[in-house]
C-alpha positions as CSV (number, residue, x, y, z in Angstrom):
1,M,-51.7,-22.1,-1.1
2,S,-50.7,-20.2,-4.5
3,V,-51.0,-21.5,-8.1
4,F,-49.1,-20.8,-10.9
5,L,-48.7,-22.0,-15.2
6,V,-45.2,-22.4,-15.5
7,P,-44.1,-19.7,-18.3
8,D,-42.4,-20.8,-21.5
9,A,-39.0,-18.9,-20.4
10,L,-38.8,-21.7,-17.7
11,E,-39.1,-24.7,-19.6
12,G,-36.8,-27.3,-18.5
13,E,-35.7,-25.4,-15.0
14,R,-35.3,-27.2,-11.8
15,I,-38.6,-27.2,-9.7
16,D,-37.2,-25.5,-7.0
17,V,-35.6,-22.8,-9.1
18,V,-39.0,-22.2,-10.8
19,A,-41.0,-22.1,-7.5
20,A,-39.0,-19.5,-6.1
21,R,-38.9,-17.5,-9.2
22,V,-42.7,-17.4,-9.6
23,S,-43.7,-17.4,-5.8
24,G,-41.3,-14.9,-4.9
25,Y,-40.1,-16.5,-2.1
26,S,-36.4,-17.3,-0.9
27,R,-34.5,-20.6,-2.2
28,S,-34.4,-21.7,1.5
29,K,-38.0,-21.1,2.2
30,I,-38.9,-23.3,-1.1
31,D,-36.6,-25.8,0.1
32,A,-38.5,-26.0,3.3
33,I,-41.8,-26.2,1.5
34,L,-40.5,-29.0,-0.7
35,Q,-39.2,-31.2,2.3
36,A,-43.0,-30.9,3.7
37,G,-44.4,-32.1,0.4
38,G,-46.3,-28.8,-0.4
39,I,-44.6,-28.3,-4.0
40,L,-47.1,-30.1,-6.4
41,V,-47.0,-30.1,-10.4
42,D,-50.4,-30.9,-11.8
43,G,-51.6,-32.2,-8.7
44,A,-48.4,-34.5,-7.8
45,T,-46.3,-33.9,-4.9
46,V,-42.7,-33.2,-6.1
47,A,-39.9,-34.9,-4.0
48,K,-36.7,-33.5,-5.5
49,G,-35.8,-30.0,-5.8
50,S,-33.9,-31.2,-8.8
51,T,-36.8,-32.3,-11.0
52,R,-37.2,-30.5,-14.3
53,V,-40.7,-29.0,-15.3
54,R,-42.1,-28.5,-18.5
55,A,-43.8,-25.1,-19.6
56,G,-47.5,-24.7,-19.2
57,V,-47.7,-27.4,-16.1
58,M,-49.9,-26.3,-13.4
59,L,-47.7,-25.5,-10.2
60,E,-48.8,-25.5,-6.7
61,V,-46.8,-23.9,-3.6
62,V,-48.6,-24.9,-0.2
63,D,-46.7,-22.4,2.1
64,D,-48.6,-23.3,5.1
65,L,-47.2,-26.5,5.3
66,A,-43.5,-25.2,5.7
67,P,-42.1,-25.1,9.0
68,P,-41.6,-21.6,10.9
69,P,-38.6,-19.4,9.6
70,L,-35.6,-20.1,11.6
71,T,-34.5,-17.9,14.2
72,V,-30.9,-16.9,15.3
73,Q,-30.4,-17.8,18.9
74,P,-26.9,-16.5,20.5
75,R,-24.5,-19.8,20.7
76,V,-20.9,-20.2,21.3
77,A,-19.0,-21.9,18.4
78,E,-15.8,-23.1,20.0
79,G,-12.8,-22.1,18.4
80,L,-14.0,-19.5,16.2
81,H,-11.8,-16.4,16.0
82,I,-12.8,-13.1,14.9
83,V,-9.8,-11.5,13.0
84,H,-10.9,-8.4,12.0
85,E,-13.9,-6.3,12.8
86,D,-14.9,-2.4,12.0
87,R,-18.1,-0.7,11.2
88,D,-18.7,-2.2,8.0
89,I,-17.1,-5.9,8.1
90,V,-16.2,-8.9,10.5
91,V,-13.7,-11.3,9.3
92,V,-13.9,-14.6,11.0
93,D,-11.5,-17.7,11.3
94,K,-14.1,-20.4,11.0
95,P,-13.2,-23.9,12.9
96,V,-14.5,-27.4,11.1
97,G,-17.9,-28.4,12.8
98,V,-19.4,-25.1,12.3
99,A,-21.8,-23.8,9.6
100,A,-21.9,-20.5,8.1
101,H,-25.5,-20.0,9.6
102,P,-28.5,-22.0,10.5
103,S,-30.2,-24.0,8.4
104,L,-32.8,-26.9,8.5
105,G,-31.4,-30.5,9.3
106,W,-28.2,-28.7,11.1
107,D,-28.1,-28.4,14.9
108,G,-24.5,-27.3,15.3
109,P,-23.3,-24.1,16.0
110,S,-23.0,-21.7,13.0
111,V,-20.9,-17.9,12.6
112,V,-24.3,-15.9,12.8
113,E,-25.0,-17.5,16.0
114,H,-21.2,-16.8,17.3
115,L,-21.7,-13.5,16.1
116,A,-25.1,-12.7,17.8
117,H,-23.4,-14.0,20.9
118,V,-20.5,-12.1,21.3
119,G,-22.6,-8.9,20.3
120,V,-21.6,-8.4,16.9
121,R,-24.7,-6.9,14.9
122,V,-24.8,-7.7,11.4
123,A,-26.7,-6.5,8.1
124,S,-30.4,-7.5,7.8
125,G,-30.0,-8.5,4.4
126,G,-31.0,-12.1,3.2
127,A,-33.3,-14.5,5.3
128,A,-33.4,-14.1,8.7
129,E,-30.7,-16.7,9.5
130,R,-28.6,-15.5,7.1
131,Q,-28.1,-11.9,7.8
132,G,-24.9,-10.5,7.0
133,I,-23.6,-13.6,5.0
134,V,-22.4,-12.8,1.8
135,Q,-20.1,-16.1,1.6
136,R,-20.3,-19.6,3.0
137,L,-17.9,-22.1,3.9
138,D,-18.9,-25.8,4.3
139,V,-19.1,-27.1,7.7
140,G,-16.1,-29.4,7.0
141,T,-14.0,-26.8,5.9
142,S,-12.1,-24.3,7.9
143,G,-10.9,-20.8,7.4
144,L,-11.8,-17.3,6.5
145,M,-15.1,-15.8,6.2
146,V,-16.2,-12.4,5.6
147,V,-19.4,-11.0,7.4
148,A,-21.5,-7.7,6.5
149,K,-22.2,-5.5,9.5
150,S,-23.7,-2.2,7.3
151,E,-26.2,-2.6,4.9
152,V,-24.0,-0.8,2.6
153,A,-21.0,-3.5,3.0
154,Y,-23.8,-5.9,2.3
155,S,-24.7,-4.9,-1.1
156,V,-21.1,-4.1,-1.8
157,L,-19.7,-7.4,-1.0
158,K,-22.5,-9.3,-2.2
159,Q,-21.9,-7.7,-6.0
160,A,-18.2,-8.0,-5.2
161,F,-18.8,-11.8,-4.9
162,R,-21.0,-12.1,-8.1
163,D,-18.9,-10.2,-10.2
164,R,-15.6,-12.5,-8.8
165,V,-13.6,-9.5,-7.6
166,V,-12.9,-11.2,-4.2
167,D,-9.5,-13.1,-4.1
168,K,-10.3,-16.2,-2.3
169,T,-7.2,-18.8,-1.5
170,Y,-7.4,-22.1,-0.3
171,H,-5.0,-24.8,0.6
172,A,-5.8,-28.5,0.0
173,L,-4.3,-31.5,0.1
174,V,-5.0,-33.8,-2.5
175,Q,-4.3,-37.5,-3.0
176,G,-1.8,-38.3,-5.8
177,L,-0.1,-36.0,-8.0
178,P,-2.4,-34.0,-10.2
179,D,-1.0,-33.7,-14.0
180,P,-0.2,-31.0,-14.8
181,L,1.3,-29.8,-11.6
182,S,-0.3,-26.2,-12.3
183,G,-3.4,-25.3,-14.3
184,T,-7.1,-24.5,-14.4
185,I,-10.2,-27.0,-14.0
186,D,-13.3,-25.3,-16.0
187,A,-15.8,-27.9,-15.8
188,P,-19.6,-27.2,-15.2
189,I,-21.1,-28.1,-11.5
190,G,-24.7,-29.3,-10.8
191,R,-26.3,-31.8,-8.7
192,H,-25.5,-35.2,-8.5
193,P,-28.0,-37.2,-10.7
194,G,-27.7,-40.2,-7.9
195,H,-27.4,-38.0,-4.8
196,E,-29.4,-35.4,-3.5
197,W,-26.9,-34.1,-1.1
198,K,-23.7,-34.3,-3.6
199,M,-22.5,-32.1,-6.5
200,A,-20.6,-33.5,-9.4
201,V,-19.5,-32.0,-12.7
202,V,-22.6,-32.7,-15.2
203,D,-23.6,-31.5,-18.6
204,G,-25.6,-28.2,-18.1
205,G,-24.3,-27.6,-14.8
206,R,-23.1,-24.2,-13.6
207,H,-20.0,-22.8,-15.3
208,S,-17.3,-23.2,-12.5
209,I,-13.5,-22.2,-12.9
210,T,-10.8,-23.4,-10.2
211,H,-7.1,-22.4,-10.6
212,Y,-4.4,-24.3,-8.9
213,D,-0.7,-24.5,-8.3
214,T,1.6,-27.2,-6.6
215,L,3.3,-26.6,-3.2
216,E,4.6,-29.4,-2.0
217,A,4.4,-33.0,-4.0
218,H,4.8,-36.0,-1.8
219,R,4.6,-39.9,-2.4
220,R,0.9,-40.2,-1.3
221,A,-0.5,-36.6,-1.6
222,T,0.1,-33.3,-3.0
223,L,-0.4,-29.8,-1.3
224,L,-2.2,-27.1,-3.6
225,T,-2.8,-23.7,-3.3
226,I,-6.1,-23.0,-5.2
227,N,-7.8,-19.8,-6.3
228,L,-11.8,-19.7,-7.0
229,E,-12.8,-18.1,-10.0
230,T,-16.4,-19.0,-9.2
231,G,-17.8,-20.3,-6.0
232,R,-19.9,-23.1,-6.6
233,T,-21.0,-25.5,-3.9
234,H,-18.3,-27.9,-3.1
235,Q,-16.0,-26.6,-6.0
236,I,-12.9,-27.6,-5.0
237,R,-13.7,-31.2,-3.8
238,V,-15.8,-32.0,-6.9
239,H,-13.2,-30.5,-9.5
240,F,-10.3,-32.5,-7.9
241,A,-12.4,-35.6,-7.7
242,A,-13.2,-35.6,-11.1
243,M,-9.6,-35.5,-12.0
244,G,-9.3,-38.4,-9.8
245,H,-7.3,-36.5,-6.8
246,P,-9.8,-36.1,-4.2
247,C,-9.2,-34.0,-1.1
248,V,-7.6,-36.4,1.6
249,G,-10.1,-37.3,4.1
250,D,-13.2,-36.5,1.9
251,P,-15.0,-39.9,1.4
252,L,-18.2,-38.4,-0.1
253,Y,-15.9,-37.4,-3.1
254,G,-13.8,-40.7,-3.5
255,A,-11.1,-40.2,-1.1
256,D,-9.3,-43.3,0.6
257,P,-10.6,-43.5,4.3
258,V,-7.5,-45.7,5.1
259,L,-5.5,-42.9,4.6
260,A,-7.4,-40.4,6.4
261,E,-7.6,-42.9,9.3
262,A,-3.6,-43.1,9.4
263,L,-3.4,-39.3,9.2
264,G,-6.2,-38.6,12.0
265,L,-8.6,-36.8,9.8
266,E,-12.3,-36.9,10.3
267,R,-13.0,-34.4,7.6
268,Q,-11.5,-33.1,4.2
269,W,-7.8,-31.4,4.2
270,L,-8.9,-28.2,2.9
271,H,-8.6,-24.5,4.4
272,A,-9.5,-21.1,3.5
273,V,-5.9,-19.5,3.7
274,G,-6.5,-15.9,2.3
275,L,-9.3,-13.6,1.5
276,G,-8.5,-10.3,-0.1
277,F,-11.0,-7.8,-1.4
278,T,-12.0,-3.8,-1.5
279,H,-13.3,-2.8,1.6
280,P,-16.7,-1.5,1.3
281,G,-16.4,1.2,3.7
282,T,-13.1,2.5,2.8
283,G,-12.4,1.5,-0.8
284,E,-9.0,0.4,0.0
285,Y,-7.8,-3.1,-0.8
286,V,-7.5,-5.3,2.2
287,E,-6.4,-8.8,2.9
288,F,-6.6,-11.4,5.5
289,G,-4.6,-14.5,6.4
290,S,-5.3,-17.7,8.3
291,S,-2.8,-20.8,9.4
292,Y,-3.5,-24.5,9.2
293,P,-5.7,-25.7,12.5
294,D,-4.3,-28.5,14.2
295,D,-5.7,-31.3,12.6
296,L,-4.6,-30.3,9.1
297,S,-1.2,-29.5,10.1
298,R,-0.8,-32.8,11.9
299,A,-2.1,-34.8,8.9
300,L,0.6,-32.8,6.5
301,Q,3.5,-33.3,8.8
302,L,2.6,-37.4,8.6
303,I,2.7,-37.0,4.7
304,R,5.8,-35.2,4.9
305,D,7.4,-37.8,7.0
306,A,6.2,-40.6,4.9
307,S,8.2,-38.9,2.1
308,H,11.4,-39.1,3.6
């Protein structure tokens, strides 16, 4: 167990952020300790990572309550394709239902485990279960991801994502017709005040910018191309839900379940179609593309047919 006094500089910060900073543990380990009841403030157990703390309080981190670290077990992720591989990077086309990496509470396949299964060795940066991961896609979002194989690639790509110089292009089918048809959403994103696993546009959230253009406007939904300037959790889903135009098939953020059922969708209509960045090994700009998976193609065609 470790005991700390919260410094003045961290007044009002989230407890999980504070605990990670003062203890030196990763956020994933702090989350595990929190879930095990091992984070206490002035002797009282803290239930939520979003709890704000005051300077000067006593923070206890009981690390021996946390479950053992996650390990990577080689495992096939059906439908995952390797788009490109060289000595520095591997670019994959991730299907729906596959996580970026193993995590507590998730027992499905992951990109990291699939790469281990097919013999792709990745960089050792990050927590054991996240090695090589420089970006993530939600389990319910399909499309392109880059994973670092060399240590240099890991460092360079992590910095590139932090500096917002990676071109990430998504296509999304959203309900209704956004007004204007093209624009920028600049709204801060943070944890939803009433839902631990949901995000929202909130005062004091992290700066988040989404650029979009209309590709196709239909009677019930609009197909958009989207470029992210930032990369917050659920950013596209949250921003368009806040506009009143949630991604089709995304009931967590207010989408119509009747429409999703009519289209045969069991997840949000959101796909990472393009990824471009300066190659960490060669210094050349590289681009990769991904076509729509079958479930999204069928749903889009039904929307098109209904407009005629």
